[in-house]
C-alpha positions as CSV (number, residue, x, y, z in Angstrom):
1,S,-44.7,66.9,28.0
2,G,-41.8,66.5,25.5
3,I,-43.8,68.2,22.7
4,L,-41.8,70.9,20.9
5,I,-44.0,73.3,19.0
6,K,-42.0,75.4,16.5
7,N,-44.4,78.4,16.0
8,G,-47.8,79.8,16.9
9,E,-49.1,79.0,13.4
10,A,-48.6,75.3,14.1
11,L,-50.7,75.5,17.2
12,E,-53.5,77.5,15.5
13,T,-53.7,74.9,12.7
14,A,-53.6,71.8,14.9
15,H,-57.2,72.1,16.1
16,K,-58.5,72.4,12.5
17,L,-57.0,69.1,11.4
18,K,-59.4,66.6,9.8
19,F,-57.0,63.8,8.8
20,M,-53.9,62.3,10.4
21,I,-51.5,60.2,8.3
22,F,-49.0,58.0,10.0
23,D,-46.0,56.6,8.3
24,K,-45.6,52.9,9.2
25,T,-42.0,52.1,9.9
26,G,-40.5,53.6,13.0
27,T,-43.7,55.6,13.7
28,I,-46.5,53.0,14.2
29,T,-44.0,50.2,14.4
30,K,-40.8,50.1,16.5
31,G,-38.6,50.3,13.3
32,A,-36.4,47.5,14.6
33,P,-37.5,44.5,12.5
34,D,-36.4,40.9,13.0
35,V,-36.0,38.0,10.6
36,T,-38.8,35.6,11.3
37,D,-38.6,33.1,8.4
38,I,-35.9,31.8,6.0
39,V,-37.3,29.6,3.3
40,P,-35.1,27.9,0.6
41,V,-36.8,27.1,-2.6
42,S,-34.2,25.3,-4.7
43,K,-31.5,23.0,-3.4
44,I,-29.9,25.6,-1.2
45,S,-29.4,25.8,2.6
46,H,-30.9,28.3,5.0
47,K,-27.4,29.4,5.7
48,S,-26.6,30.1,2.1
49,I,-29.7,32.2,1.6
50,L,-28.9,34.3,4.7
51,K,-25.3,34.6,3.6
52,L,-26.1,35.9,0.1
53,A,-28.8,38.2,1.3
54,A,-26.7,39.7,4.2
55,S,-23.7,40.1,1.9
56,M,-25.8,42.1,-0.5
57,E,-27.6,44.1,2.2
58,K,-24.5,45.1,4.2
59,K,-24.2,48.3,2.0
60,S,-27.8,49.2,2.4
61,E,-29.2,51.6,5.0
62,H,-32.7,50.2,5.1
63,P,-34.0,48.9,8.5
64,L,-34.9,45.6,6.9
65,A,-31.3,45.3,5.6
66,E,-30.1,45.8,9.1
67,A,-32.3,43.0,10.4
68,I,-30.9,40.6,7.9
69,V,-27.2,41.6,8.5
70,N,-27.8,41.3,12.3
71,R,-29.2,37.8,11.9
72,A,-26.2,36.7,9.9
73,K,-23.9,38.2,12.6
74,K,-25.9,36.3,15.3
75,E,-25.3,33.0,13.3
76,K,-21.6,33.9,12.9
77,I,-21.8,33.8,9.1
78,T,-18.8,35.3,7.3
79,L,-20.1,37.6,4.6
80,S,-19.0,37.6,1.0
81,D,-17.8,40.5,-1.0
82,A,-20.6,42.0,-3.0
83,K,-19.8,44.2,-6.1
84,G,-21.9,46.5,-8.1
85,F,-24.4,47.1,-5.4
86,K,-27.5,49.0,-6.6
87,A,-30.6,49.9,-4.7
88,I,-33.9,50.0,-6.7
89,P,-36.3,52.2,-4.6
90,G,-39.6,50.4,-4.0
91,H,-38.3,47.1,-5.4
92,G,-35.1,45.9,-3.7
93,I,-31.4,45.5,-4.5
94,T,-29.1,43.9,-6.9
95,A,-25.4,43.0,-6.6
96,S,-22.8,40.5,-7.9
97,I,-21.1,37.9,-5.7
98,A,-18.4,35.7,-7.2
99,S,-19.3,37.1,-10.7
100,K,-22.9,35.9,-10.4
101,R,-25.7,38.5,-10.5
102,Y,-28.2,38.3,-7.6
103,Y,-31.6,40.1,-7.0
104,F,-33.1,40.5,-3.6
105,G,-36.5,42.3,-3.2
106,N,-40.2,42.1,-3.8
107,A,-42.4,40.4,-6.4
108,K,-42.1,43.5,-8.7
109,L,-38.3,43.1,-8.8
110,M,-38.6,39.4,-9.6
111,R,-41.1,40.1,-12.4
112,D,-38.8,42.8,-13.9
113,H,-36.0,40.2,-14.2
114,K,-38.2,37.3,-15.5
115,V,-37.9,35.3,-12.3
116,R,-40.9,32.9,-12.0
117,I,-42.5,32.9,-8.5
118,S,-45.8,31.2,-9.1
119,S,-44.6,28.1,-7.1
120,I,-44.3,30.1,-3.9
121,E,-47.0,32.8,-4.2
122,K,-49.3,31.0,-1.7
123,Q,-46.6,30.9,0.9
124,V,-45.7,34.5,0.3
125,H,-49.3,35.6,0.7
126,A,-49.6,33.6,4.0
127,L,-46.6,35.3,5.5
128,E,-47.8,38.7,4.3
129,S,-51.2,38.3,5.9
130,E,-49.3,37.9,9.3
131,G,-47.9,41.4,8.7
132,K,-44.5,40.2,7.6
133,T,-42.5,41.7,4.7
134,V,-41.3,39.1,2.4
135,M,-38.1,39.5,0.3
136,L,-37.3,37.1,-2.5
137,L,-33.8,36.1,-3.6
138,A,-32.8,35.1,-7.1
139,E,-29.7,34.2,-8.9
140,G,-30.2,35.6,-12.4
141,A,-33.6,34.4,-13.4
142,K,-33.6,31.5,-10.9
143,L,-35.5,31.8,-7.6
144,L,-33.4,30.6,-4.7
145,G,-35.6,31.4,-1.7
146,M,-37.1,34.0,0.5
147,I,-36.7,35.8,3.8
148,A,-39.5,37.2,5.9
149,V,-39.0,40.1,8.3
150,A,-41.5,41.5,10.8
151,D,-41.6,44.8,12.6
152,T,-43.7,44.9,15.8
153,I,-46.0,47.8,16.5
154,K,-45.4,50.1,19.4
155,E,-47.4,49.3,22.5
156,T,-49.1,52.7,22.5
157,S,-50.1,52.8,18.8
158,P,-53.6,51.3,19.1
159,E,-54.4,53.6,22.1
160,A,-53.1,56.7,20.2
161,V,-55.2,55.8,17.1
162,A,-58.3,55.3,19.3
163,R,-57.9,58.7,21.0
164,L,-57.5,60.5,17.6
165,K,-60.7,58.9,16.3
166,K,-62.4,60.0,19.5
167,L,-61.2,63.6,18.7
168,G,-63.0,63.2,15.3
169,L,-60.0,62.7,13.1
170,E,-59.8,60.3,10.3
171,V,-56.6,58.2,10.6
172,Y,-54.6,56.8,7.7
173,M,-51.4,54.8,7.5
174,I,-49.0,55.1,4.6
175,T,-46.3,52.6,3.7
176,G,-44.2,51.1,0.9
177,D,-45.4,47.6,2.0
178,N,-47.8,45.8,-0.2
179,Q,-51.6,45.8,0.6
180,R,-51.6,42.5,2.5
181,T,-48.7,43.3,4.8
182,A,-49.9,46.8,5.3
183,S,-53.5,45.9,6.1
184,A,-52.3,43.3,8.7
185,I,-50.3,45.9,10.5
186,A,-52.9,48.6,10.2
187,K,-55.5,46.3,11.7
188,K,-53.3,45.7,14.8
189,A,-53.2,49.5,15.2
190,G,-56.9,49.9,14.7
191,I,-56.5,51.8,11.4
192,T,-58.8,51.0,8.4
193,N,-57.6,53.5,5.8
194,V,-54.3,52.4,4.3
195,F,-52.2,53.8,1.5
196,A,-49.9,50.8,0.5
197,D,-47.3,50.3,-2.2
198,V,-46.4,54.0,-2.0
199,L,-42.9,54.8,-3.3
200,P,-40.9,57.1,-0.9
201,E,-41.0,60.0,-3.4
202,D,-44.8,59.7,-3.8
203,K,-45.8,60.1,-0.1
204,A,-46.3,63.9,-0.5
205,K,-48.8,63.3,-3.3
206,Y,-51.0,61.3,-1.1
207,V,-51.0,64.0,1.5
208,K,-52.0,66.5,-1.2
209,K,-54.9,64.3,-2.3
210,L,-56.3,64.3,1.2
211,Q,-55.8,68.0,1.5
212,A,-58.5,68.5,-1.1
213,K,-61.0,67.3,1.6
214,G,-59.6,69.1,4.7
215,K,-56.5,69.9,6.8
216,V,-54.0,67.1,7.1
217,G,-51.5,66.2,9.7
218,M,-48.6,63.9,8.9
219,V,-46.5,61.9,11.4
220,G,-43.2,60.5,10.4
221,D,-39.6,59.9,11.4
222,G,-37.6,59.1,8.3
223,I,-35.6,60.9,5.6
224,N,-38.2,59.8,3.0
225,D,-41.0,61.4,5.1
226,A,-39.6,64.9,4.9
227,P,-41.4,66.0,1.7
228,A,-44.7,64.6,3.1
229,L,-44.1,66.4,6.4
230,A,-43.5,69.6,4.5
231,Q,-46.6,69.1,2.3
232,A,-48.9,68.5,5.2
233,D,-50.7,71.4,7.0
234,I,-49.0,70.1,10.2
235,G,-45.9,67.9,10.0
236,I,-45.3,66.0,13.2
237,A,-41.8,64.5,13.5
238,M,-40.8,61.8,16.0
239,G,-37.8,62.9,18.1
240,S,-36.4,59.4,17.7
241,G,-36.2,60.0,13.9
242,T,-33.8,61.6,11.5
243,D,-32.6,65.2,11.7
244,V,-34.1,66.0,8.3
245,A,-37.6,65.0,9.6
246,M,-37.2,67.0,12.8
247,E,-36.1,70.1,10.7
248,T,-39.1,69.8,8.5
249,G,-41.8,69.1,11.2
250,N,-43.8,72.0,12.6
251,I,-44.1,70.0,15.8
252,V,-41.5,67.5,17.2
253,L,-42.4,64.7,19.7
254,M,-39.2,64.4,21.7
255,R,-40.1,61.0,23.2
256,G,-41.2,59.3,20.0
257,D,-44.4,58.2,21.8
258,L,-47.5,58.2,19.6
259,L,-49.7,59.1,22.6
260,D,-48.2,62.5,22.4
261,V,-50.0,63.0,19.0
262,P,-53.5,63.1,20.4
263,K,-52.1,65.0,23.4
């Protein structure tokens, strides 16, 4: 069945599980996001926004970064040289292009750098309630525009969640996305319990919190899921994921299909 169980203990614990936490990206969703919207705010073209964002993101390993760089490739945009690239976990990135400082990330990043975003908040919220992740681009303290990226959920996710609920488990989703985007995606998967705005290093803490109420299973596929997989009573790693996650999991699903979780 493509289910690798590392030891007998994992099998013994599995039937005692009360909670199942799914990481969002690459587990519930396909982890292959696409750019859906490019919205200029000041007098700047779509192309310039994409060029700046992709030039900054080409050094990043994030799936959302990949989506932006791929879109720029598709539009045959020549990227600029970005210097002083810095990733700010849970917020976004910053880099210099042609000696100007740019910031690209979420509302928190904009607030930290005194960028005013009140004029576009409504638009941002509308995109987020469609389950899209919105990233804002600023030059210094001046807002230039935004790019929205969407990651589609795997076809089998809703069915897997429904089966787990039938087995009497409480299902949770955990993500770094904000509450609006997270809730929109969780709803599509049939999940009502959502931990949103969670920084990668805090995932394990949320697992621990639930463990006070019963045994917890955690399903993930990424590097930043490894501590949470290790903290959980049962860590279930997706075989399509990173080696670190597969090393840490007690059970590995070789096919990366969520229906193998209830199985």
